[in-house]
N, C-alpha and C positions, 0 to 999 in steps of 0.2 A: 482647735482642732471643729472642722464643720463635719456638719451631717453627711452620713451616706445617701446617697440620691435615691438607692433602691426603698429606703426606710422612711422617706419623707412623705406625709400624708396631707400636709397643708403648706401652701406658700399665701404670703401677703406681699404684694407689690406696690409700693407708692412711688408716686412720680412727681415731681413739680419742674415747671418750665425755668425756674429762677429768673433771671435778668431780662427774659424776651418781655416786650412792652404788650399791652392789650391792644386789641381784641385776640391775640394770638396767646397768650399767657393763661394757662391752666393748670389745674391738679387732676390725677386721676388714682383710682385705688381698684386693684385687683384683689379678690380672695378667692383662692382655687382649693378646693378639697379633693383628694383623689382616692377615696376610701370606695368608691362604687364604680360601676361599669361606664362612668361618665365623669368628666370633670364638673362637679359642682362649682357653679361661678356667681361671684358676686362683682357687678362693676359699676362704678360711678366716676363721672367726668364732670367738672364745673370749672367754667372759664372765669377768671379772676379780674379783678381791677377795671372793671369796665364803667364804672361810674362816671366816669371823666368823660366819656364819649358819648356823642348822638348816636341816636339809631342809625341814622345816614351814615355814620362813619363805620359804624359796624358791619352794616350791609354792604358797603362800597367794597369791603374787604374779603367778601364772599362768604360771611357768616349769616346767622339769623339773630332774633332777640331770644330765642329757646334753645341754644344749643347744649345746654347742660342735659345729661341723660343718665338713666340708672337701668340696671338689669339684673336679673336673678334668673338663673335657670342652667341647663344642661349643655354642654359643648362635648363633642365627640372625644372618646377616651385617648384617640391617638395623641391629643395635645399633652398628655400628661407625660408621655416620653419625650417630648419636644423639650418641655420645661425642666424635666429631670436630666437630662442629657445636658442641657445647658447649665445647670446649677453644678452637675459634676466638673463641667470644662472650665468654670469660672476660677479666677484667682480675686482675692479679697482684698480690701482696704484695712479692715479691723477697726474703721470709723462706724460711729452710730449715727452721725447727722450729717446732713448735705451742706455744702457751701452755698455762697451765693448764686454760684452757675446753675444749681439746683442737679436734676438726676433722678436715679433710681436708688431706693433701699428696699431692703428685703425682710420678713421675718420669715423663717422656716421652723415647722414642727415635725418630728418623727414619730413614728409607732411608739417608741418610749416615753412619750412625752417631754423630750428634750427639745428646747427653742433655741435658736440662735438669730441675732439680729444682725446685719452687716451691711456694707455698700460694696457691690462689684466693681472690679475695676475696667472689667469689660462692658462699660456703659452702653456703647453702640450697640452690642449683641443682644442684650436686655432689650434695649429701648424697641429695636426692629422687631424682635419676637414680640413682644406686648403689642405692637401695632398691628400685627398680622390677626394675632389673637382678637384684639378689639374689632378689626375687620369681620373676624368669624362671627364675632357678638352681633355686629351690625345686619349680618346676613341672616344668621337664624332668626334674629327677632324681627325680620324684614325692616328693619330701620332704613335700611339700603340695600338696593339690588346688587347681586353679585358684580364685581368689577369687570366691565368689558373693554378690550382694546380691538381695535380694526384697522387694518392695513389695507391700501387699495392702489394696485400698479397697473397702469395704463399704458401699454404700448402697442402702437399701429392699431387701435381701436380694440386690442384684446384684454380684456379685464383679468385681472387676478385678484381675489379678495380673500384676505386671512382673518380669522375671528377667532380672539382668544377670550374665553370668560373663565375668570378665576373664582374658584369656589375654597374660599380660605377655610372655611369649617372642615374641610377633609382634606385641605391640601393638595387639590387637584386643577389642573389645567386643562380645559376641554378646547382642543385646538380644531379648526375646521379651516381648509383650503378649498375655496371654491364649493363649500357644500360637503367636502368629505372629511371626515374625522381622521386625525392623526394622533400619533402618539407625541407627548411632549412631559418630560419630568418637571415635577415643582419647581426645583431650583433654578433649573434653566428659564422657566418662565417667570419666576420671581425676579430674577436676574434682569431680565428683558424690560419688565414693569417699570424696575428702579430706572434704568436707563431712559425711558419714556418720560419720566418727570424731572429729568434733568434741564432740558432746554426750555425757551420761553415760548409762549403760544401767543400769535397778533389775533386777537379775536375781531379786529374788524375787518381782517380778510378770511375770516372762517366761513364754511359754507355749511347751510343746513341740508341742502340737497346732495344725494351723491354724485361726485364730479362726473363729467364725461370726456373732458379732455385728457390727451396724454400727459401722465406725469407720475408722481407718488403721493400719496396722503395718507395722513393717519388721523383717526379719531381715539384720542387719549383717554376715553372715558365720559366725555361730556356730551356726547351725541353731534359733536360737531367734527366737519372735516378740514383739516389742516395741511395746505400744501408744503411739502418738503422745501420746494425751492425758493418760496416768499412767506410762508406763514410761520415758519418756525425757525427759531433764532438760538444760534448756540451763545451759552453765557459766558463760557469759560474758553478764550483763546487757544488756551494749550490742550483743549479735550474735544474733539469732535465728535459731540453725541449724537449729531443728525447721522453720520457716516456710520457709526457704531449701530445705530437703530436700524438702519436700512441693511447691512451686512448681516445682522442678526434675522433679521425678517426674511431676506433672502435665502438664507441657509434653510428655512423651514419650506421654502418652496422646492 
């Protein structure tokens, strides 16, 4: 019998990557307390098994020599409802330890002092929620700027610029089309962001300056412009991610 989500006052979430090789392999721990008008948060992430790699090999994969990070602080209270809703919707394995493939395990404590340890079956839901929450931590601590995606469409020398800024801390997307702010709900914006990271990007063809020629271009958050026609590559032949991205962005116009 698991706890009533409304009664939970603390969650501890542990994650390990399992069989993922370095420099990608890592562990993280989140400790969340829900007894105040904010989510009292402790977060630690450590990258593992890098001893066999040279600094050059680590940097070539897009990492640094100081990727471990820790945070203690306050995250907006709206996240309490997000985690409690997820807990309530989860099904459980009744296992206490993770296998070789890694994943997430939980400890939950309620107002009556009862504690439950378990491993959720809906691992992907927990993982992506934790990733969004970690992004909120990075944003509030100013470790990273808010995520930004830009889309530029040039037809017959007419420019249309779509600018999306993701504020994970308050789960809000600020959408601007040619400087005019529009409404966009969080889930739709989050789905678009997920789509953007499906294709591969050819950085040899990326442009630092804003393009001037007719075409469709995307800045996926790295500050560089990638042309859909040549600089963005679908990895899965059965799913046209490029077309889905442009369709979604066109709908915003």
